[in-house]
Structure formats: C-alpha cells, structure tokens
C-alpha positions as CSV (number, residue, x, y, z in Angstrom):
1,X,-10.9,15.1,-28.7
2,X,-10.0,15.9,-25.1
3,X,-13.0,15.9,-22.8
4,X,-12.3,17.9,-19.7
5,X,-15.6,16.9,-18.2
6,X,-14.9,13.2,-17.8
7,X,-15.1,11.8,-14.3
8,X,-11.5,10.7,-14.2
9,X,-10.2,14.1,-15.3
10,X,-12.2,15.8,-12.6
11,X,-10.8,13.5,-10.0
12,X,-7.3,13.8,-11.4
13,X,-7.4,17.6,-11.3
14,X,-8.3,17.5,-7.6
15,X,-5.0,15.6,-6.9
16,X,-2.8,18.5,-5.9
17,X,-0.1,16.1,-4.7
18,X,0.5,15.1,-8.3
19,X,1.2,18.6,-9.6
20,X,4.9,18.4,-8.8
21,X,5.3,15.4,-11.1
22,X,4.1,17.2,-14.2
23,X,2.7,14.9,-16.9
24,X,4.2,11.9,-15.1
25,X,1.5,12.5,-12.5
26,X,-1.0,11.2,-15.0
27,X,0.8,7.8,-15.0
28,X,0.8,7.8,-11.2
29,X,-2.9,8.4,-11.2
30,X,-3.4,5.5,-13.6
31,X,-1.4,3.3,-11.1
32,X,-3.9,4.3,-8.4
33,X,-6.8,3.4,-10.6
34,X,-5.4,0.1,-11.8
35,X,-3.7,-1.2,-8.7
36,X,-4.9,0.8,-5.8
37,X,-1.6,2.4,-4.8
38,X,-2.4,5.1,-2.3
39,X,0.6,7.1,-1.3
40,X,1.5,8.4,-4.8
41,X,3.8,11.1,-3.5
42,X,6.1,8.5,-1.9
43,X,5.9,6.2,-5.0
44,X,6.5,9.2,-7.3
45,X,9.6,10.4,-5.4
46,X,11.2,7.0,-6.2
47,X,9.6,6.0,-9.5
48,X,9.4,9.2,-11.6
49,X,12.5,9.5,-13.8
50,X,10.9,12.1,-16.3
51,X,13.3,14.7,-17.5
52,X,16.2,15.3,-19.9
53,X,17.8,12.1,-21.2
54,X,15.1,9.9,-19.7
55,X,15.2,7.8,-22.9
56,X,11.4,7.7,-23.2
57,X,10.6,6.6,-19.6
58,X,8.7,8.7,-17.2
59,X,7.9,6.1,-14.6
60,X,9.9,3.0,-13.5
61,X,8.3,1.4,-10.5
62,X,9.5,-1.9,-9.1
63,X,7.0,-3.5,-6.7
64,X,8.7,-6.5,-5.2
65,X,5.8,-7.2,-2.9
66,X,3.5,-7.7,-5.8
67,X,6.3,-9.0,-8.1
68,X,5.3,-6.4,-10.6
69,X,7.2,-3.7,-12.7
70,X,5.5,-0.7,-14.2
71,X,7.3,1.2,-17.0
72,X,5.4,4.2,-18.4
73,X,5.6,7.0,-20.8
74,X,3.1,9.7,-20.0
75,X,1.8,12.6,-22.1
76,X,-0.7,15.2,-21.0
77,X,-2.1,17.4,-23.8
78,X,-3.1,20.9,-22.8
79,X,-5.0,21.7,-26.0
80,X,-7.5,19.7,-28.0
81,X,-6.0,16.8,-29.9
82,X,-7.7,13.9,-31.8
83,X,-5.1,11.4,-30.5
84,X,-1.6,11.1,-29.0
85,X,1.4,10.8,-31.3
86,X,2.5,7.2,-31.8
87,X,6.1,8.4,-31.8
88,X,5.7,9.0,-28.0
89,X,4.8,5.4,-27.5
90,X,7.7,4.3,-29.7
91,X,10.2,5.9,-27.4
92,X,9.3,3.2,-24.8
93,X,11.4,0.7,-26.9
94,X,14.5,2.8,-26.4
95,X,13.7,3.1,-22.7
96,X,13.3,-0.7,-22.3
97,X,16.7,-1.2,-24.0
98,X,18.4,1.2,-21.6
99,X,16.7,-0.2,-18.6
100,X,17.6,-3.8,-19.3
101,X,20.3,-4.4,-21.9
102,X,22.5,-1.4,-22.4
103,X,25.8,-1.7,-20.4
104,X,25.1,0.0,-17.0
105,X,28.0,2.4,-17.4
106,X,26.4,3.8,-20.5
107,X,23.0,4.3,-19.0
108,X,22.2,8.0,-18.2
109,X,22.4,8.9,-14.5
110,X,18.7,9.7,-14.5
111,X,17.9,6.0,-15.2
112,X,20.9,4.2,-13.7
113,X,19.5,3.5,-10.3
114,X,16.2,2.2,-11.8
115,X,18.0,0.1,-14.4
116,X,20.3,-1.4,-11.7
117,X,17.3,-2.2,-9.4
118,X,15.3,-3.6,-12.3
119,X,18.1,-5.9,-13.5
120,X,18.7,-7.1,-9.9
121,X,15.0,-7.9,-9.4
122,X,14.8,-9.8,-12.7
123,X,18.0,-11.6,-12.1
124,X,16.9,-12.7,-8.6
125,X,13.5,-14.0,-10.0
126,X,11.5,-11.4,-8.1
127,X,9.3,-10.3,-11.0
128,X,6.3,-12.1,-12.5
129,X,4.8,-9.3,-14.6
130,X,6.0,-6.2,-16.5
131,X,3.4,-3.6,-17.4
132,X,4.5,-1.2,-20.1
133,X,2.2,1.8,-20.6
134,X,1.7,4.8,-22.7
135,X,-0.6,6.9,-20.6
136,X,-2.2,10.1,-22.1
137,X,-5.4,12.2,-21.9
138,X,-6.3,12.0,-25.6
139,X,-8.6,9.5,-27.3
140,X,-7.1,6.2,-28.2
141,X,-5.9,5.5,-31.7
142,X,-5.1,2.4,-33.8
143,X,-1.7,3.9,-34.7
144,X,-0.7,4.0,-31.0
145,X,-2.1,0.5,-30.4
146,X,0.1,-0.8,-33.3
147,X,3.1,0.9,-31.8
148,X,2.4,-0.5,-28.3
149,X,2.2,-4.0,-29.8
150,X,5.6,-3.4,-31.3
151,X,6.9,-2.3,-27.9
152,X,5.5,-5.5,-26.4
153,X,7.4,-7.5,-29.0
154,X,10.6,-5.7,-28.0
155,X,10.1,-6.4,-24.3
156,X,9.5,-10.1,-25.0
157,X,12.7,-10.2,-27.1
158,X,14.8,-8.4,-24.6
159,X,13.6,-10.5,-21.7
160,X,14.1,-13.7,-23.7
161,X,17.6,-12.7,-24.6
162,X,18.8,-11.6,-21.1
163,X,16.6,-13.5,-18.7
164,X,15.6,-16.6,-20.6
165,X,15.2,-18.6,-17.4
166,X,12.6,-16.3,-16.0
167,X,8.8,-16.8,-16.5
168,X,7.6,-13.2,-16.9
169,X,4.3,-12.1,-18.4
170,X,4.4,-8.8,-20.4
171,X,1.4,-6.4,-20.6
172,X,1.8,-3.5,-23.0
173,X,-1.1,-1.1,-23.1
174,X,-2.3,2.2,-24.4
175,X,-4.0,3.9,-21.4
176,X,-6.0,6.6,-23.2
177,X,-8.7,8.9,-21.9
178,X,-11.5,6.3,-22.4
179,X,-9.4,3.7,-20.6
180,X,-8.9,6.0,-17.7
181,X,-12.6,6.7,-17.6
182,X,-13.4,3.0,-17.5
183,X,-10.9,2.4,-14.8
184,X,-12.4,5.2,-12.8
185,X,-15.9,4.1,-13.3
186,X,-15.0,0.5,-12.3
187,X,-13.7,1.8,-8.9
188,X,-17.1,3.5,-8.2
189,X,-19.3,0.8,-9.7
190,X,-18.5,-2.6,-8.2
191,X,-20.9,-4.5,-10.4
192,X,-20.7,-3.7,-14.1
193,X,-22.4,-6.8,-15.5
194,X,-26.1,-6.3,-14.7
195,X,-27.5,-9.3,-16.6
196,X,-29.9,-11.7,-14.8
197,X,-28.1,-15.1,-14.7
198,X,-30.2,-18.2,-14.2
199,X,-28.9,-21.8,-13.6
200,X,-29.8,-25.0,-11.8
201,X,-27.7,-26.4,-9.1
202,X,-27.6,-28.9,-6.2
203,X,-29.0,-27.4,-3.0
204,X,-26.5,-25.2,-1.2
205,X,-26.1,-23.2,1.9
206,X,-28.2,-20.1,2.5
207,X,-27.4,-17.3,4.9
208,X,-29.5,-14.2,5.7
209,X,-27.8,-11.8,8.1
210,X,-30.0,-8.7,7.7
211,X,-27.6,-6.4,5.8
212,X,-26.3,-9.2,3.6
213,X,-27.5,-12.5,2.0
214,X,-25.3,-15.3,0.8
215,X,-25.9,-18.5,-1.2
216,X,-23.1,-21.1,-1.6
217,X,-23.6,-23.6,-4.4
218,X,-21.6,-25.6,-7.0
219,X,-21.4,-23.8,-10.3
220,X,-21.0,-25.6,-13.7
221,X,-17.7,-24.6,-15.4
222,X,-19.4,-24.4,-18.8
223,X,-21.6,-21.6,-17.5
224,X,-18.5,-19.8,-16.1
225,X,-16.9,-20.2,-19.5
226,X,-19.9,-18.7,-21.3
227,X,-20.0,-15.8,-18.9
228,X,-16.3,-15.0,-19.5
229,X,-16.7,-15.2,-23.3
230,X,-19.6,-12.8,-23.2
231,X,-18.4,-10.2,-20.6
232,X,-14.6,-10.7,-20.5
233,X,-12.9,-8.6,-17.8
234,X,-16.1,-6.7,-16.9
235,X,-16.8,-9.7,-14.8
236,X,-14.0,-8.6,-12.5
237,X,-15.0,-5.0,-11.9
238,X,-14.8,-5.3,-8.1
239,X,-11.6,-7.3,-8.3
240,X,-8.1,-5.7,-7.7
241,X,-6.6,-7.5,-10.7
242,X,-7.9,-8.8,-14.0
243,X,-7.1,-12.2,-15.4
244,X,-3.3,-12.5,-15.8
245,X,-3.2,-15.0,-18.7
246,X,-2.0,-18.6,-19.1
247,X,1.6,-19.6,-20.1
248,X,3.3,-22.9,-20.0
249,X,5.4,-23.7,-17.0
250,X,5.2,-25.3,-13.5
251,X,5.3,-21.8,-11.9
252,X,2.2,-20.6,-13.6
253,X,-0.9,-21.4,-11.6
254,X,-3.3,-20.8,-14.4
255,X,-1.5,-23.2,-16.7
256,X,-1.5,-25.8,-13.9
257,X,-5.3,-25.1,-13.5
258,X,-6.0,-25.9,-17.1
259,X,-3.8,-29.0,-16.8
260,X,-5.7,-30.3,-13.8
261,X,-9.0,-29.7,-15.6
262,X,-7.9,-31.8,-18.5
263,X,-6.4,-34.6,-16.4
264,X,-9.0,-34.9,-13.6
265,X,-12.0,-32.7,-14.4
266,X,-14.2,-34.1,-11.7
267,X,-11.6,-33.3,-9.0
268,X,-11.5,-29.6,-10.1
269,X,-14.1,-28.8,-7.5
270,X,-11.9,-29.9,-4.6
271,X,-8.6,-28.6,-6.1
272,X,-9.9,-25.1,-6.5
273,X,-10.5,-22.4,-3.8
274,X,-13.8,-21.4,-5.5
275,X,-15.3,-18.0,-6.4
276,X,-16.6,-15.1,-4.3
277,X,-19.2,-13.2,-6.3
278,X,-21.0,-9.9,-5.6
279,X,-24.5,-9.5,-6.9
280,X,-27.4,-7.1,-6.5
281,X,-30.0,-9.7,-5.6
282,X,-30.2,-13.5,-5.1
283,X,-33.3,-15.7,-5.8
284,X,-33.5,-19.4,-5.3
285,X,-36.4,-21.9,-5.5
286,X,-36.3,-25.6,-4.9
287,X,-37.0,-27.9,-7.9
288,X,-37.9,-31.3,-6.7
289,X,-35.8,-33.1,-4.1
290,X,-32.2,-32.5,-5.1
291,X,-32.1,-29.3,-7.2
292,X,-32.6,-25.6,-6.9
293,X,-33.1,-22.9,-9.5
294,X,-30.9,-19.9,-8.9
295,X,-31.3,-16.4,-10.3
296,X,-28.7,-13.7,-9.6
297,X,-29.2,-10.1,-10.6
298,X,-25.8,-8.8,-11.7
299,X,-22.4,-10.3,-11.2
300,X,-18.9,-9.3,-10.2
301,X,-16.3,-11.9,-9.3
302,X,-14.3,-10.5,-6.3
303,X,-12.1,-13.6,-5.9
304,X,-11.6,-16.1,-8.7
305,X,-10.5,-13.9,-11.6
306,X,-7.7,-16.4,-12.5
307,X,-10.0,-19.4,-12.3
308,X,-12.7,-17.7,-14.4
309,X,-10.2,-16.4,-17.0
310,X,-8.4,-19.8,-17.2
311,X,-11.7,-21.6,-17.8
312,X,-13.0,-18.9,-20.1
313,X,-9.9,-18.8,-22.4
314,X,-9.6,-22.6,-22.7
315,X,-9.9,-23.9,-26.2
316,X,-11.9,-26.8,-24.9
317,X,-15.3,-26.8,-23.4
318,X,-15.3,-28.0,-19.7
319,X,-16.5,-31.5,-19.1
320,X,-20.2,-31.9,-18.1
321,X,-19.4,-33.0,-14.5
322,X,-16.9,-30.2,-13.8
323,X,-17.9,-27.7,-11.1
324,X,-16.4,-24.9,-9.0
325,X,-17.7,-23.7,-5.6
326,X,-19.4,-20.3,-5.8
327,X,-20.3,-18.0,-3.0
328,X,-22.8,-15.3,-4.0
329,X,-23.1,-12.3,-1.7
330,X,-25.8,-9.6,-1.9
331,X,-25.6,-6.4,0.1
332,X,-26.5,-2.7,-0.3
333,X,-23.8,-1.6,2.2
334,X,-20.9,0.2,0.5
335,X,-18.7,-0.4,3.6
336,X,-19.5,-4.1,3.5
337,X,-18.8,-4.3,-0.2
338,X,-15.4,-2.7,0.4
339,X,-14.6,-5.2,3.2
340,X,-15.7,-8.1,1.0
341,X,-13.4,-7.0,-1.8
342,X,-10.5,-6.3,0.7
343,X,-10.6,-9.6,2.7
344,X,-11.4,-11.9,-0.2
345,X,-8.7,-10.8,-2.5
346,X,-5.4,-12.5,-1.6
347,X,-3.6,-10.5,-4.4
348,X,-4.4,-7.2,-2.7
349,X,-1.4,-5.5,-1.1
350,X,-3.5,-4.2,1.7
351,X,-4.0,-7.6,3.3
352,X,-0.8,-7.6,5.4
353,X,-1.5,-4.3,7.1
354,X,-5.3,-4.9,7.3
355,X,-4.8,-7.9,9.5
356,X,-2.8,-5.8,12.0
357,X,-5.4,-3.1,12.1
358,X,-7.2,-4.6,15.1
359,X,-4.2,-5.2,17.3
360,X,-3.8,-3.1,20.5
361,X,-0.7,-1.2,19.3
362,X,-2.5,0.1,16.2
363,X,-5.7,0.9,18.1
364,X,-3.6,2.9,20.6
365,X,-1.8,4.8,17.9
366,X,-5.1,5.7,16.1
367,X,-6.4,7.1,19.4
368,X,-3.2,9.0,20.1
369,X,-3.2,10.5,16.5
370,X,-6.7,12.0,17.1
371,X,-5.1,14.6,19.5
372,X,-2.6,15.7,16.9
373,X,-3.8,18.6,14.6
374,X,-3.9,18.0,10.8
375,X,-2.9,14.3,11.1
376,X,-5.0,11.2,10.5
377,X,-3.9,7.5,10.8
378,X,-5.9,4.4,10.0
379,X,-3.8,2.0,11.9
380,X,-3.1,-0.4,9.1
381,X,-6.5,-0.3,7.5
382,X,-6.6,0.9,4.0
383,X,-9.6,1.7,1.8
384,X,-8.7,0.1,-1.5
385,X,-8.8,1.7,-5.0
386,X,-11.5,4.2,-4.5
387,X,-9.9,5.5,-1.3
388,X,-6.6,5.8,-3.1
389,X,-8.3,8.0,-5.8
390,X,-10.2,10.2,-3.3
391,X,-7.1,11.3,-1.4
392,X,-7.3,12.4,2.2
393,X,-4.7,15.2,2.5
394,X,-4.1,14.7,6.2
395,X,-3.8,10.9,6.1
396,X,-0.5,9.2,7.0
397,X,-0.8,6.0,4.9
398,X,0.0,2.9,6.8
399,X,2.6,1.4,4.4
400,X,4.5,4.7,4.1
401,X,4.5,5.0,7.9
402,X,6.0,1.5,8.1
403,X,8.6,2.4,5.5
404,X,9.5,5.7,7.3
405,X,9.9,3.9,10.7
406,X,12.1,1.2,9.2
407,X,14.3,3.7,7.4
408,X,14.7,6.0,10.4
409,X,15.5,3.0,12.7
410,X,18.3,1.6,10.6
411,X,16.6,-0.7,8.1
412,X,16.5,1.2,4.8
413,X,16.7,-2.0,2.7
414,X,13.6,-3.4,4.4
415,X,11.9,0.0,3.9
416,X,12.6,0.0,0.2
417,X,12.2,-3.7,-0.7
418,X,9.9,-5.3,1.9
419,X,7.1,-2.8,2.8
420,X,4.6,-5.6,3.1
421,X,6.9,-7.7,5.2
422,X,7.0,-4.9,7.8
423,X,3.3,-5.8,8.5
424,X,3.3,-9.5,7.8
425,X,6.4,-10.8,9.6
426,X,6.1,-10.8,13.3
427,X,9.7,-10.1,14.0
428,X,9.8,-7.0,11.7
429,X,6.4,-5.8,12.9
430,X,7.3,-5.9,16.6
431,X,10.6,-4.2,15.8
432,X,9.0,-1.1,14.5
433,X,5.4,-1.2,15.9
434,X,5.7,-1.8,19.7
435,X,4.8,-0.3,23.0
436,X,7.5,2.3,22.8
437,X,6.2,3.8,19.6
438,X,4.1,7.0,19.9
439,X,1.9,8.9,17.4
440,X,4.2,11.9,17.7
441,X,7.1,9.7,16.6
442,X,5.1,8.5,13.6
443,X,4.4,12.1,12.6
444,X,8.1,13.0,13.0
445,X,9.3,10.0,10.9
446,X,6.7,10.5,8.2
447,X,7.4,14.2,8.1
448,X,11.1,13.5,7.6
449,X,10.2,11.1,4.8
450,X,8.1,13.8,3.1
451,X,10.8,16.4,3.5
452,X,13.4,14.1,1.9
453,X,10.9,13.3,-0.9
454,X,10.4,17.1,-1.5
455,X,14.1,17.7,-1.7
456,X,14.5,14.7,-4.1
457,X,11.8,16.0,-6.3
458,X,13.4,19.5,-6.5
459,X,16.7,17.9,-7.5
460,X,14.9,15.9,-10.2
461,X,13.4,19.0,-11.7
C-alpha cells in the first residue's frame, strides 16, 4: 500500500516547483534521483507531454549531451492501492510506436515535436540509451514487471526495424515506490555495501592528508568479479550511473573490455583506467617483503562501474594474473565525498561547468549575484544528485543560465541541443560568458526563460 511516510515521498512533496506538472512531476523527480538533473522546471517545460491524446507518454526527454532518451508514463495514486494497474504500463507500447514509427503527419500535435526530435537524434546516431519507465507511487507488482518486459521487447523491435544500423541499449523499468525509496536512500548514503573486504596485494602507494586517506594498489579481477556477483549495483551507490551492460560491437566499450581481457589478460592492468573506491576505513599491514594485507571497511565504486560490471557479468572467471588498479579513499567529510564523486565521474554532466567554476568570470559573477535579492548563483559548480533533490528555490542553475544566455543572444539551437558545449567549448563559452556579462543580465535572461516556460506550461494544460 502507499506509504506517505517514506523518505522519498517527503522530499517529493517539498518540491513545489513540480506541482504544475501534475503526476508527470513524479517522473521528473525520478529523473533527478536517477541522473542528477537539477533544473526540473526547465526540463519539464520541454519534456512533459502529458495531456489529452498523449498516447501513453507523459515524459519525452532527449539528452544529447548524455546520448540518452527518457520516455516515461507516470501515475500518482491519491488513495491507498496495493499496486499500479499494468494497463498504464501497457500504454507505453502505443507511445513508443507514435514516437518512432507512425508517419509524422499522423502523430498528435502534442507529441509531434518530441517525435520529430527523437527520430532526428536516432537517425543522426546521437543516442546510445533509451530508458522507458513506468513511474508510480504504489508498491511494485509482478504484473507490471511482465508488462514492462513486453514494452522493452516492443522498443527493441521498433528500433531494429527503423534504426537497424544504430547500437542502442534499451532499459525498461518499473520505478515503483520502493525503487524511489532506494534511489533516494542511495543519494544520501554514499556507501551501501558495508562488508569488511580483505585481500593481499603488492605494496602500493599510501597517502595520509589529515581529512582523507588513500591507498593505491593492484586489485585481482577475480575478487572484483566476486564482489559484483554478491552485491550487484549496490557497489555503485556513490556513482552517477550503474553498469550499462555489454553488447557486441566496436562502439561498445564494455564489449571491447571483455575482448581485451580474453585476448591479453595480463595487459588489462595497463589498458584500463582503474577504479576509484570510497570506503569508511582502510587498514594495511606488510606481509614479508613484497606483499601487504589490505582490509577495507565498506565499499562504493565511484569510478569504474563499467569495468566492474563487465568483469562481474563475464561468463568466464578472470585469469589468475589479471589485475586492475584500485584507488581506495577514506574520508568523513561530506563535502570531500561530493567532490570525489563529481571529479572522478567522467559520465557526470556537471563536469563541463565544474571546470569553469574557478575562472575569473564565474567568480566575478558569483560575487555580483550576492548583491541581488532573492538570487543565488554557483558559477558553474553543481552539487550532484543530492543537491538536485534538495532544491534551492533562489538558485539560478548554471546549465539553465547558459541555455538562457545562448537563446537570448541568437543561438537557440545551441541552447537546446548543446548545453554542455556552452561550458566545454572555449569559443562558445567566451561568446556567452565574457567580461561584458553582468549578474543583472543573467537574472534578466533567466527570468525571461522562466516566464516563457510558465506560459508554455499554461498552454499545455
């Protein structure tokens, strides 16, 4: 039955910015939990298609920066129910058909822009993943799971028929109340696996910097495989993304990783970037001349989810002499943990703006913004998933500011399709963030964006 006292539900009810989106706001909240999207109002103004003749789709979000599409049906029960109706999940099949294969002139106006944009992104090879969700606030059920599996089959079939040359991974999920609770808990608990893990290793590098400790050692791949088989994706609780799977093809890095392990197992150590691992505590004692015994208390793999999942799901046991470099970090500082997660995760969309957060222009704009009432600006620095959930009402999010500036200065295509490029490409960055830009102009541009979004939402309703 519906539990209104769950942590995620309490956090969700505090999000007044999601009220305007109705039940679709629940799917937007799930996107923040899963992927760390922070300006949900801006995303919702573009992605929410809920309404009459939506063909079973409430959300269609195309994220070209992350090469990801999210298609969601959302249901929010207001009274106690044992489960959501599987028929609601089934409507996603119809929605997928209208978005991808129904002739565009026959697609309802409500979906036409999203369908056109999705087909264009698929045709241009800009999408690697499609997430299809049925999000609801009821307990999960096997009937819904069965229906979602059927939806996944439909998506595979449609993609194979119309975009056979594209290598796209499909993830179809029921995101029920217990799933939302786990996602929410994960954002607040960086380390979910609290086992004590012991192993022997060659001597490594040891660092003790007061508020953090670090041990860098080679880690046997057979131990990594055992850990994944036991704990699955709980190993990645501090990671932005879980393991994405292995599929054949030159473009799939996880497939190539398995191939390199089979062909040249002893070279895997130098081929791979290694792992960054958060732990509560590190112990190490020398055994003889050339070995140490390592004991780590708890484990969360911040960077290396794809390596771990690829090794863990392999049908073969790793060869005896196969290793990966592992960097274990122990700290009690929540701020440092957030920074470790942010800067170690190359898949995280915040990276582009984070690396601009220390330049003089951003520091000046942050200082100027302090003199403007009811406005906050972080100058490119974003706080990750937990910050996205605990919304700061006065904050002008960096990526949305960049989009607003690009749109108002004659580059709407860049604003819509290349929000990360605004921060990562020097030419674009200096075009919009330069010595002539003031905090008051940011407030004006962002305010205009919000006014347009508000009008857009009123038309949708």
